[in-house]
N, C-alpha and C positions, 0 to 999 in steps of 0.2 A: 519914510526913510527907504532907499532903495537897498537890495540886497547886495552883498558885495560881489564883484565881478570874478570871474575865474582868476584873474591875475591877481587878485587880493587874498586868494584863498591859500591857506597852508595845506601840508601834505594831507591832513585829514580832514579837509574841508572847513576847517576853522579860519576866521580872518587872522593875519599875520599880524602879531603884536609883538613889543618887546618880551612880555611875559611867555609867550609860547616859543621864543626862540632861545631860551635860556637852556643850558645842557640839561639833559634828563638823565636818569639812573642808568639808562643803557648806554648812554653817551659816557658817562663817568666810569662805568664798568668797562667799556672799550678803551677807555684812556689807561685805566689799571692794567688791563691785558697787555697794552702796548708798553707800558713801564716795566712790565715784569719780562716781556718779550725782548726789550732792548737790554734789559740786565743780563739776560741770559746769552744774547748776542755780545755783549761787552766780556762776558766771562770767557766766551770761545775764544775772542781776541786776544785775551791775556794769555791763552794756553799756546798760542801760536809762536813758533820761531820767527825771527826777524824776516827773514826771505818770504815765509808763507804770508805774513802780515803785510808786506809790499805787495804781492801777487793778488790778494784779498782785495786791499785798497785799490788796486788797478781796477778789478771787477766792478766795485761800487761806484768808482769814479765815472766809468763808461755808462753803467746802468742808469746812474743818476742823471746822466745826459740825455737819455733816450726818451723820445716823445712816444707815450702808449696811447694811440688815438686820441690826442689832446687831453688826456689824464695826467696830472703831475705824477712824477715817480717819488712820491713823497717818502715811503718806506725807505726806498734806495737811497734817497738824500739824507734820511736819519742814519743808515747804516754807514754810509761815505762818512758822515760826522764822528760816528764812533770811532771808524779807523782812523781818522786824522787825531782825534783825541787819544787813543791809543798809542799811537806814534810819539807823540808829545809826552804823555805820561811816561813813556820809556826812556824819554830824552834823546829820542832818536827822530826828529821831526823831517830829516832828509828822507826817511823811508818813504813818507807819504808825499814829498817833493818829488821823488824819484818817479814814483807811482804817477804823478801828476805829468810828470815830463813824458815817460812812456806813453801815456793813453791819450793826450792831448790832441793829437793830430786826429784821432778817431772821435772824439768826444765834442769836438767842435761843430 
């Protein structure tokens, strides 16, 4: 049997298998941190008056559309979605729609 090629090796030199692609404790910890971080951001959004929520939404709509050296702006997309959800929660989805309209020429 031939040794695995470097294309078949995982990060630590082990062959890639379904078993070593499952989330590890570090990843689970990271997901937990993201969840707590997101909850803190949602609390922040709840504290904002409508005008500032619209402004913050504009920022995250724009940031989520920016290409950072071909890296997805995942965190900005999560925050953008949090802004949208907060507008809906308040019964004011128009705040998010206005933010989209204001920023759309630059986010395209």
